[in-house]
C-alpha positions as CSV (number, residue, x, y, z in Angstrom):
1,X,-86.5,90.8,-119.1
2,X,-85.7,87.2,-118.2
3,X,-87.2,85.1,-115.4
4,X,-84.3,85.7,-113.1
5,X,-84.7,89.5,-113.4
6,X,-88.5,89.2,-112.9
7,X,-88.0,87.0,-109.9
8,X,-85.6,89.7,-108.3
9,X,-88.3,92.3,-109.0
10,X,-91.0,90.3,-107.4
11,X,-88.8,89.6,-104.4
12,X,-87.9,93.3,-104.1
13,X,-91.6,94.3,-104.2
14,X,-92.9,91.5,-101.9
15,X,-92.4,93.6,-98.8
16,X,-94.9,96.4,-98.0
17,X,-92.2,98.7,-96.7
18,X,-90.3,98.5,-100.0
19,X,-93.4,99.5,-101.8
20,X,-93.7,102.4,-99.5
21,X,-90.1,103.4,-100.2
22,X,-90.8,103.2,-103.9
23,X,-93.8,105.5,-103.4
24,X,-91.7,108.0,-101.5
25,X,-88.9,107.9,-104.1
26,X,-91.4,108.3,-106.9
27,X,-92.5,111.6,-105.4
28,X,-88.9,112.9,-105.4
29,X,-85.4,111.6,-105.0
30,X,-84.2,111.7,-101.4
31,X,-81.0,111.4,-99.5
32,X,-80.8,108.6,-97.0
33,X,-81.2,110.5,-93.7
34,X,-84.2,112.4,-95.2
35,X,-85.8,109.2,-96.4
36,X,-85.2,107.4,-93.1
37,X,-86.9,110.2,-91.3
38,X,-89.8,110.3,-93.8
39,X,-90.2,106.5,-93.5
40,X,-89.8,106.6,-89.7
41,X,-87.2,103.9,-90.0
42,X,-83.6,103.3,-88.9
43,X,-80.9,103.9,-91.5
44,X,-79.6,100.3,-91.2
45,X,-83.0,98.9,-91.9
46,X,-83.6,101.4,-94.7
47,X,-80.3,100.4,-96.3
48,X,-81.3,96.7,-96.2
49,X,-84.5,97.5,-98.1
50,X,-82.7,99.9,-100.5
51,X,-80.2,97.2,-101.3
52,X,-83.0,94.8,-102.4
53,X,-84.5,97.5,-104.6
54,X,-81.1,98.3,-106.1
55,X,-80.4,94.6,-106.8
56,X,-83.7,94.5,-108.7
57,X,-82.7,97.5,-110.8
58,X,-85.6,99.7,-109.8
59,X,-83.8,102.3,-107.6
60,X,-80.4,103.8,-108.0
61,X,-78.2,105.6,-105.5
62,X,-75.6,108.3,-106.1
63,X,-73.3,110.4,-103.9
64,X,-73.3,114.1,-103.9
65,X,-71.4,116.6,-101.9
66,X,-73.5,119.1,-99.9
67,X,-72.6,122.8,-99.6
68,X,-71.0,122.0,-96.2
69,X,-68.8,119.4,-97.8
70,X,-70.7,116.4,-96.4
71,X,-71.1,113.3,-98.7
72,X,-74.8,112.5,-99.1
73,X,-76.2,109.5,-100.8
74,X,-79.4,110.1,-102.8
75,X,-81.8,107.5,-104.1
76,X,-84.2,107.7,-107.0
77,X,-86.6,105.4,-108.9
78,X,-85.4,104.0,-112.2
79,X,-88.5,104.1,-114.5
80,X,-89.8,100.7,-115.5
81,X,-93.0,99.3,-117.0
82,X,-93.9,95.6,-116.9
83,X,-97.1,94.1,-118.3
84,X,-97.6,91.0,-116.3
85,X,-99.9,88.4,-117.8
86,X,-100.1,84.6,-118.2
87,X,-98.5,84.8,-121.7
88,X,-95.4,86.5,-120.3
89,X,-95.1,83.9,-117.5
90,X,-95.5,81.1,-120.1
91,X,-92.6,82.5,-122.2
92,X,-90.4,83.1,-119.1
93,X,-91.2,79.6,-117.8
94,X,-89.6,78.1,-121.0
95,X,-86.2,79.3,-119.8
96,X,-86.3,78.1,-116.2
97,X,-84.0,75.1,-115.8
98,X,-85.6,71.9,-114.4
99,X,-85.3,71.5,-110.6
100,X,-83.7,68.7,-109.0
């Protein structure tokens, strides 16, 4: 993982609601309407948070057709494991271009 990917991950997990979403999706994959109801959140706001999590590569969405023929988008956690420590940050820092 490079510094840009780690920065996206930090950004995605910097909001408490996105951490709650990750917790809900870790329990089980859920379709958007179910997740919005579970989170007590509007679907547009939920989609905004899910987009951040998808961009960071820690959740994935996929469409499925229900028995009634309705298209449903399910989200699930993509497993990851990061050991964050000063040594990792030192190594990542070597590849950050100078600012300004």
